N, C-alpha and C positions, 0 to 999 in steps of 0.2 A: 680425235686429238681434240682436246678443248682450249683455244687460244682466246685470253681477255685481252682487250685492247683499252689501254686509259690514255684520255685526253684531257689533261688537267691545265686550266685555265685560272687566271688570277681571281674569278669570280663564278667559275662554271667547273663542272667535272662531266665527261662524257664517257659512257662506258659502252661497250660493245662485246659480245660472246660469240665467238665463230666455232662450230664444229669444221674443223680441217682435215684433210686438204680439200674437202667439198666446198669449203666456202659459205658454208650454211649459216646465214643469221639467226643464233639461238635467243639472243637478248639483246636490247638496246635500251638504256636508260640515260638519264641525265640530269643533274642537280644544278640549278642555277641559283644566283643570287647568294653565292657565298660570302658572309662576313658583312653584306650590305645592311642597312639600317632597315630594321621591322622583320627581318629574315630570319625563320626559324633557325636556320643550319649558319652558324658563325665560322665554323673552321673546314678545312678539307678532312680532317679526322671524322668530325660528324657526318661529311657528304658521304664518305666512303662507308659508313656505319648504315647509312640511309640508302645506300646502294645495296645492301644485304649480299655481298659478294661470297658465294661459296668456294673460297679457296681451296679445299679440299680437293673438289674435282676439277681444277685447273691443271694443265700440262705446263702452262708458261704464261706470263702475263708480258705485252708488248706496251712499250710508252711512247707516244710522240714526243720528241726534245727538237725544239725550234732549231737551236745552234749548235754545231757538233764542231765548229771552227775546222781547222785542218787536220785536227788528229783523228776524227771519228768521221768515215767516208762509207761505213756499213754497219749493219746491225751488231751491238756491241753488249755483251754480258754486263751488268751493272754491279760493281763493287766499290768499295769504299775508295779507292783509287780514281774510278771513273768518275764516281760523285764528286770527288774534290777539284777534278778538272773542268767537270761540267760548271761548278761554281767558279772556276776560274774564270770561264766563257762568259759570266752573267753580265758583264759592262758591255758585251756585244749584242745582247738581246734582252735589256733590263726589263721589257714588258713582258717576256715570254719565259726565258730559263727559268727564272725563280719560282714560279707557279709549275712548270714541268718536275722541276727538283722536290716542290714540295708534294707534289702527288707520289713521286717515286717513293718518297720518304714514308710516307703515311702507307703505301701498299707494302713496303719492307717490313713497318713496323707490325702489320697485319698477317703477313705472310712471310716470315723470315727465311723459309726454306725452299721457298717457290722461286724459279728462275724469272727474273725481271730483265726484261732486254730494251735497250732504246733504240729507236730508228730515227734517224735525224732528217728534217727539214732540209738541211744544206746537202746532204749526201748525192743526190742525184746530181747535182751542179759540181760534183768534185772532176768530172772528166772536161770541164771547160780549160781551155789553152791558156798558156799565159799572157797571150795578146787580148784574152777577154777578161782575164780577172785581175790584171794589174792595173793599177790608176798612174796617173802619169804626175805621181809624186818623186821626191829623191827615193831611191830605191830601197835605203836603209829603213825607211818607213814600213816597208813590206818584209825585210829580212830581220828585221829587230821586233817590230812590234805586230806583225801581221795584220797590217791594214790592206785588205785587197777585197775584191769583190767575193761574196759567199754565195749570194743567191738564197730563196726560201720559197716553201709550198712545194719543196722538192717530191713529196710522198704524192701529192696531186697531180702535177706534172707528169711524174713516171707513170702512175696510173692508167690517166687517159691517154700517154704515148701507147703503152699495152694494149688499152681497149680500141683505139683508132688503128692499129695495124689489122686487129681481129677482123674490125668493121670493115676496113678496105681491102683485106685479104691480102698482105702482104707482111713479109717477114720483118719484125720489129727491126732488127738490125738493117734495114734499108727504107727504112722511112724518114721521110723529111716531113716536120711539121712546124707550126707556130702554134702554141698552144697558150692560152689566156686563161688564167684563173682570177676570175673576177668576183669579189665577194667584198666585205667592208675592207678587207686588206685585198690587195691585186696585184698581179706579177705575169709578167709575160715571158715566154722562154723559145729559144730556137734550139729545135732539136733536130740533129744532123745524123741519119744512120742510128735512129733511135737513142741518142746520146745527148745531153745538153752541151751545147756550145756556147750560148750566152744567156742571160736572163736579165730581166728589169730591176729586180731587187740587187741590192748591192752588199756593201759593210756590214749595215743593219736592213731591216725590212722596210725602213722609210724611203729609199730611194727609187725611182721608176715612174710608174703609172700615178695618176689622181686617184686618190683612194676615200674611203668612209670619212675619216679625219686626218689621214695622212696626206702631206703637199707634193709627195714625188719628187721629181726632179726640180730644182732650183738652181739660180747661181749661189755657189758658196759664199760669195761675198756679201749676200744678203744677213748672213747669219753674222758676219763681224760688223756690219751696219747695225742690226738689232742692238748688239752689245754695245757697241761702242755710241751711238747716237741716241737710242731708246734707252739705254741703261738698264736693258734686260740682264738677269743673270742666266748662266749655262742651263740651269734646272728651268728657267722660264721659258728660253728659247727652246729647249726638248720639248716640254710641254705643249708649246704652241704649234710646232712642226707636227709632232706626233698624236697630239687629240685635239686639236683646235684648229686644224687647214682642211685642206681636202674639200671635199662636197660641202662637208659641215660648215667650214670657214667661208665660201663662197655664197652658201643660200642659207644658212641655219638649220639644213637637214643631211642626215648622212644616209638616208634609206631612199635608195631609187626610186620604191614602190611610192612612198610620198611625196617623192619631186614630181613623178609624174601625173598624180592625183593633182596637184596645185598647179603646176605648169605657170608659174607666174614668170617673169622676166628672168629675176637673179637664178631660179631655178632651173630654167632652162639653159642659162647662159652656161651655168656650173655643168650642166651634161655636155654642152659642146665643147667645153674645156677638156672634160675627161675622154671624149668621144675622139677629139682632135690628138691628144697625148697616144691613145690606143692605136691610131691610123698611122703615126709617126713610129712607133716601134713596130708594127706590121712591115711597112716600107722599108726599114733598116733591116729588119729580120730577112725578107724576102732578098735584099741584097747579098746577106752573107749565106743564104741556102742554094741561091740558084733555082732549084727544083724545090718548090712547095706543094706537097701531095694534099695538105688540108689546113686550114686554121680551125683549130678546136676551142669552141667555148666550154666552159666549164664554171664551177662555184656557184653562188647563189645568185648572181647577177646574170653571170653567163648562161646558167642553164635556163634561167626563167624570164629574162626580160627580152622579147623579141624586137622591143623598141630599139635596146641598144644595139644588140646584134645587127639589125637591119641598118641601123645609122652608121656603125662602124665599117660594113662592107660596101656602102655605096659609092664609095671612092671608085672612079673609072680603072683606077691602076688594079684594083682587086677582082673585077669583072671575070676574070677566068680562074679565081681561086674556089676551091671546093671547103665551104664552110658547114662544119656540122658540130652538134651538141653532145656532148658526152658528161652524163653524172659522174661526179667524181666520188670515190670511195676510198678516201685515205685510211680509213680502219683497216678495210680488207687487204690494202697493200700493204700496210703495217703487221698484220696478222700473215701475211705471205713470207715477208722477209723475216719475220720471228721462226716460221715453219724452215726458210732456208736455212737460217741459222741453227737451228736445231739438229738438222740434217747432217751439217757438218759435224755435228758431236756424234753422229752414227745413230742417231733417232729415225725410223723410217717413215719417211712422210714426203709428200710432194706438194708444191704450191698449185693453186688453183690455175689451171689453164686459161 
């Protein structure tokens, strides 16, 4: 069974093809700089054509969708109604969902009879209890407007949870972990008995850790102050918090590799702020979990920066913790979810062990 996975970003298109249920990677391609000045590829339609996907050889295509809201908590066959609901969720993930939807629409145009299945970043966190996902706002903000913590990077947190269970020789439904997905976007997750019970990202991917260009946790009154005293518009504040803050705002660099190369005073202070935030979340999740079988580092920074890992774990409180590195594979997780969905439709296939 051949399952393709498409991860459509605003200016990039990532594609992987798997032989399932073995999980063997057959093909991996990426198109970057879509629509950018001087790029040869200006649209997602052109990008998909450039990938030269042989649609007639595929059994299904899985799509990464960042925000599924409360409606979508498992893999879902994409039809016109589902697409309309995803469009409705766009204000909750304005940087991500539109690009995800664009990739889906173009794929549907190219292969109208192929099963297209959405797998949601928010789905793994659907197991959070109300005391974890509700904000201390008037309850009607949740009941009428669905303002709550959703969490993201779910495919990555779920994948490394499964891999950690295998590595530690434990049943996945009995493992307690703190998983840290650290890249340009970053999030922490408290995993109890294999399920997400809390996570650092919230209503949007802006909350939580210090990221490449996102501020993470701040006093919400700062937003009001910037609007009232600095006369910034809603859009200007949104841009500042999402694209001009984090490491980039602190030291004019958002790549940890460049920061560690320069090691100037501003750069190292930015890293200290990032590391301190990580330590605060680990400590908080230790309190929630009680027993922690491991702290899992994943994502580009988590997997490749021993400096960050060592600095985070140097706290005396963390001495007894088992810190491990697991390379994430969100695309394989999505392919497995697609296979699981197809199996429910009576196709004979088993997810990769």
